[in-house]
C-alpha positions in Angstrom: -0.1 0.1 0.0 1.2 3.3 -1.2 1.7 6.0 1.7 3.4 8.8 0.2 2.1 11.6 -1.7 3.4 14.9 -3.6 2.2 18.2 -4.5 3.7 20.2 -7.1 3.0 24.0 -7.4 4.4 27.5 -8.5 5.5 29.9 -6.0 6.5 33.2 -7.3 8.9 32.1 -10.0 9.8 28.8 -8.4 8.4 25.4 -9.1 8.1 23.4 -5.6 7.7 19.8 -5.2 6.7 18.9 -1.7 5.9 15.4 -0.1 5.4 13.6 2.6 7.2 10.0 3.2 5.9 8.6 6.6 8.6 6.6 8.2 11.6 7.6 5.9 14.5 9.5 7.5 16.1 12.3 5.0 19.4 9.9 4.9 17.0 7.1 3.6 16.2 8.9 0.4 18.0 10.0 -2.9 16.7 12.7 -5.2 17.7 13.3 -8.8 16.2 14.9 -11.5 16.5 16.7 -15.0 14.7 19.5 -16.9 11.4 17.4 -17.1 11.1 15.2 -14.1 12.2 14.6 -10.3 12.9 11.1 -9.1 13.1 10.2 -5.7 14.0 6.6 -4.4 14.9 5.2 -0.9 14.9 2.4 1.3 13.4 2.4 4.9 15.2 -0.4 6.9 14.1 -2.2 10.1 15.0 -0.4 13.2 15.6 -1.8 16.6 13.9 0.6 19.3 15.3 -0.9 22.3 17.1 -3.9 23.8 14.1 -5.0 26.1 11.6 -5.1 23.2 9.8 -8.1 22.2 7.6 -8.1 18.8 4.6 -10.3 18.8 3.8 -8.7 15.0 5.7 -6.3 12.9 4.4 -4.8 9.4 7.0 -1.9 9.2 10.1 -3.7 8.4 11.7 -2.8 5.0 9.8 -0.4 2.5 11.1 0.9 -0.7 10.1 4.1 -2.7 10.8 4.8 -6.0 8.3 7.8 -7.5 8.8 9.9 -10.7 7.2 13.2 -10.8 6.8 15.0 -14.2 7.1 18.7 -14.0 4.7 21.1 -15.8 7.4 23.1 -17.1 11.0 22.7 -18.1 13.4 23.8 -15.4 17.3 24.2 -15.0 18.5 21.4 -13.0 21.6 23.0 -12.1 19.3 25.8 -10.4 17.3 23.0 -8.0 17.9 22.6 -4.5 16.5 19.9 -2.2 15.7 20.8 1.5 
């Protein structure tokens, strides 16, 4: 089940791509693109949250994301920044 979502909008003269990826840390992701698209990919790995924790059921072990977003207009990739 896909749990991530993105918005693409213009703000002044900038094109903004904003997204939510629950459970992913910034270090889990890589973002790249070109003049017409943004590609986001990453892997969320199982994290141990405590030495005394015993799980009886786990659904949040390993998850991957690969999402390609078409931009509504051409951009200069060298001017893009990821925050």
